[in-house]
matplotlib code that plots the C-alpha trace (Angstrom):
import matplotlib.pyplot as plt

x = [0.0, 1.1, 3.2, 1.5, -1.9, -0.8, 0.5, -2.7, -4.9, -2.6, -3.2, -6.9, -7.5, -5.5, -7.2, -4.8, -7.2, -9.2, -6.0, -4.6, -7.9, -8.0, -4.3, -5.1, -8.1, -6.2, -3.3, -5.4, -7.9, -11.5, -13.0, -10.7, -11.7, -15.4, -14.8, -12.9, -15.6, -18.2, -16.1, -15.6, -19.4, -20.0, -17.4, -18.1, -19.0, -16.0, -13.8, -10.0, -7.8, -5.2, -5.4, -1.9, 0.3, 3.5, 4.2, 7.9, 9.9, 13.6, 16.6, 19.7, 18.8, 18.9, 21.1, 18.7, 15.4, 15.6, 16.0, 13.4, 10.8, 11.4, 11.2, 7.9, 6.4, 7.2, 5.1, 2.1, 2.6, 0.8, 1.7, 4.5, 4.0, 7.5, 8.3, 11.7, 12.9, 15.4, 17.6, 20.8, 21.8, 20.4, 17.1, 15.0, 17.0, 16.7, 12.9, 12.3, 11.3, 9.0, 7.4, 6.9, 5.3, 2.9, 4.2, 5.6, 3.9, 6.8, 6.6, 9.5, 9.1, 11.2, 12.0, 13.4, 11.6, 8.8, 7.9, 4.5, 3.7, 4.4, 2.5, -0.5, -0.3, -0.1, -3.2, -5.1, -4.2, -4.8, -7.6, -9.8, -7.0, -5.8, -7.5, -4.2, -1.1, 2.0, 4.2, 7.8, 11.3, 13.9, 15.9, 12.7, 11.6, 8.4, 8.8, 5.7, 6.6, 3.5, 1.9, 3.3, 2.4, 1.4, -2.2, -2.7, -1.8, -4.0, -7.1, -7.5, -7.5, -10.4, -12.4, -9.4, -8.3, -4.6, -2.1, 1.2, 4.3, 7.3, 10.9, 13.7, 16.9, 19.8, 23.4, 26.5, 28.0, 31.3, 31.2, 33.1, 32.8, 29.9, 30.2, 28.4, 25.2, 21.7, 21.1, 19.3, 22.3, 25.0, 23.6, 22.7, 23.3, 20.4, 19.4, 17.8, 14.0, 12.9, 15.4, 13.5, 14.1, 12.2, 9.1, 8.9, 6.4, 5.5, 1.9, -0.2, -3.3, -6.8, -6.6, -10.5, -10.3, -7.4, -7.2, -3.4, -0.2, 0.7, 4.3, 6.4, 5.1, 1.5, -1.8, -4.9, -8.1, -11.4, -13.3, -12.2, -9.3, -5.6, -4.4, -1.1, 0.3, -1.5, -4.9, -5.5, -6.7, -3.6, -4.7, -1.2, 1.2, 3.7, 6.5, 4.9, 4.3, 6.6, 7.7, 5.9, 7.9, 6.5, 3.7, 5.1, 8.0, 9.9, 13.6, 15.1, 18.6, 19.0, 22.8, 24.1, 27.9, 29.7, 30.4, 26.6, 25.8, 27.8, 26.0, 22.8, 24.0, 24.7, 21.2, 19.8, 16.6, 13.1, 11.4, 14.0, 16.6, 19.0, 21.9, 22.3, 24.7, 27.5, 26.9, 23.6, 25.6, 26.9, 23.6, 21.8, 24.6, 23.0, 24.7, 23.5, 22.3, 23.4, 20.5, 21.3]
y = [0.0, 3.6, 4.8, 8.3, 6.6, 4.4, 7.4, 9.3, 6.3, 6.0, 9.8, 9.6, 6.3, 5.8, 2.5, -0.3, -3.0, -0.9, 0.4, -3.0, -4.2, -1.3, -1.8, -5.5, -4.8, -2.2, -4.5, -7.6, -5.5, -4.6, -6.9, -9.8, -9.3, -9.4, -12.6, -14.0, -13.4, -15.0, -18.0, -18.3, -18.1, -20.8, -23.1, -22.2, -25.8, -27.3, -28.9, -28.3, -31.3, -30.1, -28.2, -26.6, -26.1, -24.0, -21.9, -20.9, -19.7, -20.7, -20.3, -22.4, -23.5, -27.3, -28.3, -26.6, -28.3, -31.6, -30.1, -27.4, -29.8, -32.5, -30.0, -28.5, -31.9, -33.0, -30.1, -30.5, -29.2, -31.6, -30.0, -27.9, -25.6, -25.0, -22.5, -22.9, -19.5, -20.7, -22.8, -24.2, -26.4, -29.8, -28.4, -30.6, -33.7, -33.1, -32.6, -35.5, -38.1, -35.5, -34.7, -38.3, -39.0, -36.0, -34.0, -31.3, -29.7, -28.3, -25.3, -24.1, -20.3, -18.0, -14.3, -11.8, -9.8, -12.6, -12.9, -11.2, -12.9, -16.3, -15.6, -14.5, -17.7, -19.9, -18.3, -18.6, -22.2, -23.4, -21.2, -24.3, -26.8, -25.8, -24.3, -22.4, -21.6, -20.2, -18.0, -18.4, -18.7, -21.5, -19.7, -19.4, -22.1, -21.9, -22.8, -23.5, -22.7, -23.6, -26.1, -29.4, -28.5, -25.6, -26.9, -27.1, -23.5, -22.5, -24.3, -21.1, -18.8, -20.2, -16.9, -14.9, -14.5, -14.4, -14.8, -12.9, -14.6, -12.6, -13.4, -14.2, -13.4, -15.7, -14.6, -16.4, -17.2, -16.1, -18.8, -17.9, -21.1, -23.3, -26.4, -29.8, -30.1, -28.5, -24.9, -25.3, -27.4, -25.0, -21.6, -21.1, -17.4, -15.0, -11.4, -10.0, -10.8, -7.2, -6.1, -3.9, -6.3, -8.9, -6.8, -8.2, -10.9, -13.7, -14.5, -17.7, -17.0, -18.6, -18.4, -18.1, -14.9, -12.9, -11.4, -11.0, -10.3, -6.7, -7.3, -10.3, -9.9, -9.0, -10.1, -8.1, -9.7, -9.7, -10.9, -11.3, -9.8, -10.4, -11.6, -11.5, -14.7, -13.9, -14.0, -10.3, -8.3, -6.7, -3.1, -1.6, -2.3, -4.9, -2.3, -0.5, -3.6, -5.2, -8.7, -11.8, -14.9, -16.7, -18.7, -19.2, -17.6, -17.9, -18.6, -16.6, -17.7, -14.6, -14.6, -18.1, -18.2, -15.4, -17.9, -18.7, -15.1, -14.4, -17.2, -15.5, -12.3, -14.1, -15.4, -11.9, -10.4, -11.9, -8.6, -6.4, -6.4, -4.5, -6.5, -7.2, -4.8, -6.7, -4.2, -6.1, -8.8, -6.7, -5.1, -8.5, -10.7, -10.6, -12.9, -11.4, -14.6, -18.2, -20.7, -23.7]
z = [-0.1, -0.7, 2.2, 2.3, 2.3, 5.2, 7.2, 6.7, 7.9, 11.0, 11.8, 11.2, 13.0, 16.2, 17.2, 16.4, 15.6, 13.1, 11.6, 11.0, 9.5, 7.0, 6.1, 5.5, 3.3, 1.3, 0.8, -0.1, -2.1, -1.3, -3.9, -2.9, 0.7, -0.2, -2.2, 0.7, 3.2, 0.9, 0.6, 4.3, 4.9, 2.4, 4.1, 7.7, 8.6, 6.9, 9.6, 9.3, 8.7, 11.2, 14.5, 14.2, 11.2, 10.6, 7.6, 6.9, 4.0, 3.8, 1.5, 1.8, 5.4, 4.8, 7.8, 10.2, 9.1, 10.9, 14.4, 13.7, 12.4, 15.0, 17.9, 16.6, 15.7, 19.3, 20.8, 18.6, 15.1, 12.7, 9.3, 7.8, 4.8, 3.6, 0.9, -0.7, -2.0, -4.6, -2.4, -4.0, -1.0, 0.1, 1.3, -0.9, -0.1, 3.7, 3.4, 1.1, 3.7, 5.4, 2.1, 1.3, 4.7, 4.2, 7.1, 4.9, 1.9, -0.2, -2.6, -4.7, -4.9, -7.1, -6.8, -4.4, -1.6, -1.6, 2.1, 1.9, -1.4, 0.3, 3.4, 1.3, -0.8, 2.3, 3.8, 0.5, 0.0, 3.5, 5.1, 5.4, 6.1, 9.6, 12.7, 13.5, 11.4, 13.0, 10.8, 11.9, 10.5, 10.7, 13.4, 15.6, 18.1, 19.9, 23.7, 25.8, 29.4, 31.3, 28.8, 27.5, 23.9, 21.7, 21.1, 24.9, 25.1, 22.0, 23.4, 25.8, 22.7, 20.6, 20.8, 19.2, 15.6, 16.4, 19.2, 19.4, 20.9, 22.1, 21.1, 23.5, 21.5, 21.8, 21.0, 19.6, 23.1, 21.5, 18.9, 15.7, 13.7, 12.9, 15.1, 15.0, 17.0, 17.0, 17.4, 20.8, 22.0, 20.8, 21.8, 25.6, 26.1, 25.6, 26.2, 29.3, 29.0, 28.9, 26.1, 23.6, 20.7, 22.8, 22.2, 18.7, 18.1, 15.8, 15.3, 15.3, 13.3, 12.7, 8.9, 8.6, 10.7, 9.2, 5.7, 5.3, 7.0, 7.1, 8.4, 9.1, 12.7, 12.5, 10.8, 9.9, 11.2, 9.5, 12.5, 16.1, 18.0, 18.6, 22.0, 23.8, 25.4, 28.7, 26.9, 27.0, 23.9, 22.3, 22.3, 21.7, 18.9, 20.2, 20.1, 23.0, 25.2, 27.6, 26.5, 27.9, 28.1, 31.1, 29.5, 26.0, 24.0, 20.8, 21.2, 18.3, 17.3, 15.3, 14.7, 15.8, 15.3, 13.4, 10.5, 10.3, 10.5, 7.4, 5.7, 6.7, 5.1, 1.8, 1.8, 1.8, 3.4, 2.9, 2.7, 1.1, -1.6, 0.6, 2.0, 5.8, 7.4, 9.3, 12.2, 12.6, 14.4, 17.1, 17.8, 18.2, 19.6, 23.0, 25.6, 29.0, 30.6, 30.3, 30.8, 33.0]

ax = plt.figure().add_subplot(projection="3d")
ax.plot(x, y, z, "-o")
ax.set_aspect("equal")
plt.show()
C-alpha cells in the first residue's frame, strides 16, 4: 500500500485493531476481501484437517530443518507448509522423507523480496485446512513454558483470531565457527528478557479470521481480536508492550555463530533487496544470561 496513504490512515484512525484491519483490506484488495468473506461463509461448517500447522519460507537452510521440524512436531505441530525460496543447497534432499510422509507440503518459490507474497499464498491455500497456522522462521523455536504442547496453550484462545508470541533473542555465546550439533544445544546465552528487541512478536493465526499479514510480525483480522500470550486483547502495537515470556515464547537464534551469520548475510533479506549490514551482528549478539 502507498506509504503516504498508510500514514494518513494512522493519523486519522488511532485505534490499532481498526487500523490493522484497514491496512489489510487495502493490501489484499477490497474486492478480494469481499470474495474471501463470501467463501468463508460458504465453508463455515467445513472442519479443518489439522489443528496446528506452521508456515515458513527458507533459503539455503537445509542443515537446520531436521532439528526445527522435530522440535515443533514434538510439541504439537501436525503439518508444515514449507516455501523454498530458490535454495541451492540440500534443502529438498533433507525434506524428502518429510514430504513423502505427508508431514511437509513443499513449494518451490522464485524471486526476491517474496515474504509477503508467500504468506498470502499460504493463507489462501490453507484457510480451510488448519485451525491455527504459526508463521515463523527457521531460526525461531516456539517454547511452551506452562503447557506441554502448543495446542494445549492454544485451546485457551479459541475466541481470538490471532495470538502474538514474544521473542527471546539468543546470541552467539562467543562462537566464531559453525560447530556440530543442533542450534538449541549449541547456543545457551540469551538477552535479558525485557530487552527492547524482545518486544517483537510472531503470530499464530486462525486463517479463517485474518485477511493478510501486514508485516512479518502481524496479521490483519477480518473478525475477532488479537491476543497477547497472557490472553489479554492486544490493544497496543507490540513495540509499545513489555515482552511476555513466562507462558510461552519464541527462542530466536538470530545470529548463531559469526560464520553462520555471514551465511545469513549471503542469503539476503526476505522482505527487502538490501543486504544485511554486518553491524547487525553486534547489535543482536546478546549474551547477557546463560541458561542452565
